[in-house]
N, C-alpha and C positions, 0 to 999 in steps of 0.2 A: 503221676509219673510222667516223665518226658518221653516223647517219641523220638527215635533217632532220625536225624535229617538224612534225606536221600542224597546220594552223590550227584552233583550237577556237572560232572565232567563230560568230556567228549564221549560220544557213543561210537561204536565201531562203524556205523553207517556213514558218519561224518568224516571218518579218516580216509575213505576212498574217494572223496569228492575232489574233482579236478575243476579248477577255475577256468572259465572261458578265456581264450587268448584274444588279444587285441586284433581286430579285423585288418588294421593297417600294417601290422608287423609282417604278415605273410607276403605282402607285395601285390595281392590281388586288387585291393582297393587303394586309391591314392587320394590324399586330401587336396582338393582343388576348389577354389571359390567359384570357378566357372561351371562346375558340375552340380546343379541344385538337386538332382535326384539322389546323389550320394549323401549330400548334406541333410536332406529331408529325413533320412533314416535316424538321425541323431538329434532331431528336434521334436519336442512333445506336441500334443494336440493343441495346446495353447500358444505354441510358438516359442517356447523356452528351450534353451540348449540343455540336453539331458546331462546329468552328472556322470562322471566316469565310473562310479560304482554301479550304475544301472546300465550304461552303454558298453561297459567292459573295455573301454579304450584306456591305454596307458596314459599316465599324467603328462608326459611330453607331447604325445599325439593329441591329447585333450586340449592343450593350449593352442596347438596349431589348428585344430578343428574349430575352436571358438573364434580364432582370428579369421578363418575362412568364412564362417557363418556371418560374422560381422561385416566382412567385405562384401559378401553376396547380398546382404540386406541393404548396404549402402548403395550398391549398383542396381537395386530393385530386381534382383534375380530371386530373392526370397522375401516373403512378407515379414514385417516386424511382428505383427500379431495375426494369428489365424482367425478367420471368421467362422 
């Protein structure tokens, strides 16, 4: 005989989940290539730019963030690879 498959739908605990908001949307933080401390928060231990699904940055701000990180690397404010 066959066993009935369990329902793999959403659970109630997942319905109350709120996604984190973009830290740049509130206006507290600004994207600036001259501020390596802010940019360092969005770079992994290996020196890679974190994806927006992990850093919770909106896609528009993620593109601006990537551009700022690349500019800061070019000006030697940030390393290309972490040691």
